[in-house]
C-alpha positions as CSV (number, residue, x, y, z in Angstrom):
1,X,16.1,8.1,-13.5
2,X,14.7,7.6,-10.0
3,X,11.9,10.0,-9.0
4,X,11.9,8.8,-5.4
5,X,12.3,5.9,-3.0
6,X,10.3,5.1,0.2
7,X,10.3,2.4,2.8
8,X,8.0,1.7,5.8
9,X,7.6,-0.9,8.5
10,X,4.8,-1.5,10.9
11,X,3.8,-3.9,13.6
12,X,1.3,-6.5,12.5
13,X,-0.5,-6.4,15.8
14,X,-1.0,-2.6,15.5
15,X,-2.9,-3.1,12.2
16,X,-4.8,-6.1,13.6
17,X,-6.0,-4.0,16.6
18,X,-7.1,-1.1,14.3
19,X,-9.1,-3.4,12.1
20,X,-10.6,-5.2,15.2
21,X,-11.5,-2.1,17.2
22,X,-12.4,0.6,14.7
23,X,-15.4,-0.1,12.6
24,X,-14.8,1.1,9.0
25,X,-11.0,1.3,9.4
26,X,-10.5,-1.6,7.0
27,X,-12.7,0.1,4.3
28,X,-11.0,3.5,4.8
29,X,-7.5,2.1,4.3
30,X,-7.9,-0.8,1.9
31,X,-9.6,-1.3,-1.4
32,X,-12.3,-3.9,-1.8
33,X,-10.0,-6.2,-3.8
34,X,-7.3,-5.9,-1.1
35,X,-9.8,-6.9,1.5
36,X,-10.9,-9.9,-0.5
37,X,-7.3,-10.9,-1.0
38,X,-6.2,-10.5,2.7
39,X,-9.3,-12.2,4.0
40,X,-8.4,-15.4,2.1
41,X,-5.0,-15.7,3.8
42,X,-4.3,-17.8,6.9
43,X,-2.3,-14.9,8.5
44,X,-4.4,-12.1,7.1
45,X,-3.2,-9.4,9.3
46,X,0.4,-9.9,8.0
47,X,-0.9,-9.2,4.5
48,X,-3.0,-6.2,5.6
49,X,0.1,-4.8,7.4
50,X,2.4,-5.3,4.4
51,X,-0.1,-3.4,2.2
52,X,-0.4,-0.6,4.8
53,X,3.4,-0.3,4.8
54,X,3.4,-0.3,1.0
55,X,1.0,2.6,0.9
56,X,3.1,4.6,3.4
57,X,6.3,3.8,1.4
58,X,4.7,5.0,-1.8
59,X,3.7,8.3,-0.3
60,X,7.2,8.7,1.1
61,X,8.6,8.0,-2.4
62,X,6.4,10.7,-3.8
63,X,8.0,13.1,-1.3
64,X,4.6,14.6,-0.6
65,X,3.2,12.3,2.0
66,X,-0.6,12.0,2.2
67,X,-2.0,15.1,0.5
68,X,-5.3,16.3,-1.0
69,X,-6.2,14.1,-4.0
70,X,-4.9,10.9,-2.5
71,X,-6.8,8.3,-0.4
72,X,-5.3,5.2,1.2
73,X,-8.1,2.9,-0.1
74,X,-7.4,4.2,-3.6
75,X,-3.8,3.1,-3.5
76,X,-4.2,-0.6,-4.3
77,X,-1.5,-3.2,-3.6
78,X,-2.3,-6.5,-5.4
79,X,-0.3,-9.4,-6.8
80,X,0.2,-10.6,-10.4
81,X,-0.4,-14.2,-11.4
82,X,2.9,-15.3,-10.0
83,X,2.7,-13.4,-6.8
84,X,4.7,-10.3,-7.6
85,X,3.3,-7.2,-5.8
86,X,1.9,-4.4,-8.0
87,X,0.6,-1.0,-7.2
88,X,-2.4,0.6,-9.0
89,X,-4.6,3.6,-8.3
90,X,-8.3,4.2,-8.2
91,X,-10.6,7.3,-8.2
92,X,-9.2,10.7,-7.4
93,X,-5.9,9.2,-6.4
94,X,-5.4,7.9,-10.0
95,X,-6.2,11.3,-11.4
96,X,-3.8,13.0,-9.0
97,X,-0.9,10.5,-9.6
98,X,-1.4,10.8,-13.4
99,X,-0.4,14.5,-13.2
100,X,2.9,13.8,-11.3
101,X,5.1,12.7,-14.2
102,X,6.0,9.4,-12.7
103,X,6.8,6.2,-14.7
104,X,7.3,2.7,-13.5
105,X,6.9,1.8,-9.8
106,X,8.7,-1.1,-8.2
107,X,7.4,-2.5,-5.0
108,X,8.7,-5.1,-2.5
109,X,6.8,-6.5,0.5
110,X,7.9,-8.7,3.3
111,X,6.3,-9.8,6.5
112,X,6.8,-11.9,9.6
113,X,4.4,-12.8,12.4
114,X,5.1,-9.5,14.2
115,X,6.3,-7.0,11.5
116,X,5.7,-6.0,7.9
117,X,7.9,-3.9,5.7
118,X,7.6,-2.4,2.2
119,X,10.0,-0.7,-0.2
120,X,9.0,1.4,-3.2
121,X,11.0,2.9,-6.1
122,X,9.4,5.3,-8.4
123,X,11.0,6.1,-11.8
124,X,10.5,9.3,-13.9
125,X,8.5,9.0,-17.1
């Protein structure tokens, strides 16, 4: 049974500007492992933007938006060994999500030079 679905899209340039102009923005929004991953990519801002969109899509799928007990840099979007995107949680966000009764989470990312999009489906336990 589906708990919730969410989608989000964002301009790559908007994320690139935030990272370039606001000291600490990158660390506030992305986990250390996400930063390491994105920084190794040729078009790193596309990868940052896709992860930002995935975090927003996840919060929309929850139906709560950003609330106490969740932090953007504790929602982690990584890839498995064949490149499939995965979502995991750190810190207080992991504790908060554990109490919500959610099961599997499917995530899809896509990006072009100018825009990134993400789609998230959360299943019930």
